[in-house]
C-alpha positions in Angstrom: 80.4 111.0 106.7 83.8 110.8 105.0 86.7 110.2 107.4 89.2 113.0 107.1 92.9 112.4 106.6 95.3 114.5 108.7 98.8 114.5 107.4 101.5 114.8 110.1 105.2 115.5 109.6 107.9 115.9 112.2 111.1 117.8 111.3 114.4 119.0 112.7 117.2 120.3 110.4 115.6 118.4 107.6 117.1 120.4 104.8 120.7 120.2 106.1 120.3 116.5 106.6 119.1 115.9 103.1 115.6 114.8 103.7 113.4 115.5 100.7 110.8 116.7 103.1 109.0 119.4 100.9 108.4 116.8 98.2 107.3 114.3 100.8 104.6 116.7 102.1 103.5 117.9 98.7 103.2 114.4 97.3 100.4 113.6 99.8 98.9 117.1 100.1 96.1 116.3 97.5 94.7 113.5 99.7 95.0 115.3 103.1 92.2 117.4 104.5 94.7 119.0 106.9 98.5 118.9 107.3 100.3 119.6 110.6 104.0 120.2 110.5 105.9 119.9 113.8 109.3 121.5 113.8 112.1 121.1 116.3 113.9 124.5 116.4 116.2 123.8 113.5 119.5 125.5 112.8 119.0 125.5 109.1 116.2 127.0 106.9 113.7 124.3 107.7 111.4 126.5 109.9 111.4 129.4 107.4 110.4 126.9 104.7 107.7 125.5 106.9 106.2 129.0 107.3 106.2 129.4 103.5 104.3 126.2 103.1 101.8 127.5 105.6 101.4 130.6 103.6 100.9 128.5 100.4 98.2 126.5 102.1 96.7 128.8 104.7 93.5 126.9 105.1 95.2 123.4 105.3 98.5 123.7 107.1 99.1 124.2 110.8 102.4 124.2 112.7 103.9 123.7 116.1 107.4 123.8 117.6 109.0 121.5 120.1 112.4 121.3 121.8 113.5 117.7 121.1 114.9 116.1 124.3 118.3 114.4 124.4 117.5 110.7 124.5 119.2 107.5 123.7 118.3 105.2 120.8 116.6 107.8 118.8 113.7 108.1 121.3 113.7 111.9 120.9 112.1 111.3 117.5 109.4 109.4 119.1 108.9 112.0 121.8 108.6 114.7 119.1 106.1 112.6 117.2 104.0 112.1 120.3 104.0 115.8 121.0 102.9 116.4 117.4 100.1 113.9 117.9 98.8 115.9 120.8 98.6 119.0 118.6 96.1 117.3 116.2 94.0 115.1 118.6 91.1 117.6 118.3 90.9 117.1 114.6 89.9 113.4 114.7 90.0 111.4 111.5 92.9 109.2 110.5 96.5 110.4 110.9 98.8 109.9 107.9 102.3 110.0 109.3 104.6 111.3 106.6 108.3 110.9 107.6 110.6 113.5 106.0 112.5 111.0 103.8 109.5 108.9 102.7 107.9 109.5 99.3 104.3 108.5 98.3 103.5 108.0 94.7 100.4 109.9 93.5 98.9 106.6 92.1 98.6 105.5 95.7 96.4 108.4 96.8 93.0 107.1 95.7 93.6 103.8 97.5 94.8 105.7 100.5 91.5 107.7 100.6 89.5 104.5 100.3 91.5 102.8 103.1 90.9 105.7 105.4 87.2 105.0 105.3 87.7 101.4 106.5 87.1 100.4 110.1 90.8 99.8 111.1 92.9 101.8 113.6 96.3 101.1 112.0 97.4 100.5 108.4 100.7 98.6 107.7 102.3 99.6 104.3 105.0 98.1 102.2 108.4 99.9 101.9 111.1 100.2 99.3 114.3 101.4 101.0 116.7 103.2 98.5 119.9 104.9 99.1 122.8 106.7 97.2 120.7 108.8 94.9 118.0 106.2 94.7 120.4 104.0 92.7 120.5 100.9 95.0 118.3 99.1 97.6 119.5 99.8 101.1 121.3 96.8 102.5 120.2 95.7 106.0 117.0 97.8 106.1 115.4 97.1 109.4 111.8 96.6 108.2 109.9 96.0 105.0 106.5 97.0 106.3 105.5 99.7 108.9 102.4 101.5 110.1 101.9 104.9 108.5 98.2 105.6 109.0 96.4 105.3 112.4 93.2 106.3 114.0 93.5 109.6 115.8 93.0 108.3 119.3 94.9 109.0 122.5 96.1 105.4 123.1 97.8 105.2 119.7 101.3 106.6 120.0 104.8 106.4 118.3 106.9 103.3 119.1 110.5 103.9 120.1 112.1 106.2 117.5 108.7 106.5 115.6 109.5 103.8 113.0 106.0 102.6 113.7 103.1 102.9 116.2 101.7 101.0 119.1 98.4 101.0 121.1 96.2 100.0 118.2 93.9 97.0 118.3 92.8 96.3 114.7 95.5 96.6 112.1 95.4 96.0 108.3 98.3 94.8 106.3 97.8 96.8 103.0 98.6 94.7 99.9 96.9 96.8 97.3 99.2 99.8 96.8 100.3 100.5 93.3 103.7 101.5 94.6 105.5 100.9 97.9 106.4 103.9 100.1 110.0 104.9 99.0 112.3 105.5 101.9 114.9 107.9 100.4 117.8 107.1 102.6 121.1 108.9 102.4 120.2 110.1 98.9 122.4 113.2 98.5 126.2 113.1 98.4 126.8 116.4 100.3 124.1 115.7 102.9 125.0 112.1 103.6 127.9 112.8 105.8 126.0 115.5 107.7 123.1 113.2 108.4 125.3 110.4 109.6 127.3 112.7 111.9 124.1 114.2 113.4 122.6 110.8 113.9 125.7 109.6 115.7 125.8 112.5 118.1 122.2 113.7 118.6 120.0 110.7 118.1 121.9 107.4 118.5 125.0 108.2 120.5 124.5 105.0 122.6 124.6 102.8 119.4 128.3 102.5 118.3 127.5 101.5 114.8 126.2 105.0 114.0 129.5 106.5 115.1 131.4 104.0 112.8 129.1 104.7 109.9 129.6 108.5 110.4 133.4 108.0 110.4 133.3 105.9 107.3 131.1 108.5 105.5 133.5 111.3 106.4 136.4 109.2 105.2 134.7 108.5 101.9 133.8 112.1 101.4 137.4 113.3 102.1 138.9 110.6 99.9 136.8 111.9 97.0 137.7 115.5 97.9 134.0 116.2 97.9 133.5 115.1 94.3 130.7 112.5 94.2 131.0 109.0 92.7 129.2 108.6 89.4 126.1 107.0 91.0 125.3 110.2 92.9 125.1 112.3 89.7 123.1 109.8 87.6 119.9 111.7 86.7 117.8 108.5 86.4 117.0 105.9 89.0 116.4 102.3 88.2 113.5 102.6 90.6 112.1 105.7 89.0 108.7 104.1 88.4 108.1 104.1 92.1 109.2 107.7 92.7 106.7 110.5 92.7 107.2 112.8 89.7 107.6 115.8 92.0 110.8 114.3 93.3 112.4 113.3 89.9 114.2 116.6 89.4 116.2 115.9 92.5 117.6 112.6 91.2 121.3 113.3 90.4 121.6 116.4 92.6 124.6 116.3 94.9 122.8 118.0 97.7 119.2 118.6 98.7 117.8 122.1 98.3 114.4 123.6 98.4 113.1 124.3 94.9 111.5 127.7 94.8 108.8 126.6 92.4 107.5 124.2 95.0 106.7 127.0 97.4 104.8 129.3 95.1 
């Protein structure tokens, strides 16, 4: 019997923070048998948009809500991810963890389907970390590979701030993807300062470098009087071959917004 793939996404204030989360979900929707979206009582329009995605895919999308706890070192993200895992344990199969700022290319989906049938309980994928309107590679990115698909078993849980997973016994380093997963980090000019300030206060308050980064981002934004440097309005990315076509209209936008056509 074919192993099902359960997509899992965890969100909180994703639109305001500039995560291309709708594109991230829709990019993998064709390969997912089910998608669960766990939302953290956002203050923006994230939850309303989640409900519209559920209406668009009534037989495929399920939802839950969870009050994220206040924790150091981003561990609240891990706690929210582990709560989301509990919501889908009954579905079995393999969990495809789709972070809100991570983009899969459609050329990868057939291989992803094939890999899900293999007898592994964790799959370690290559990453390409991009930032500033997908114009440059992120300097100092903490990892080049991470687990994004796991067997749906109780002992496999999010590690720390959910950058990867732990509790598995048989992992596979995937080398056969047509494209790496693109981490779209600080992509949008207007959202970048918001994201860094939220990270510094809500998720990583104990790590002083996040506060410094937020202050620098605010200074840069104010110095430009809100007008983005040229790289942020460039409508083509030098890494465009790795970006899913569904995301390309957002390259060069100064802020992230939900495109109405994606919800119809």
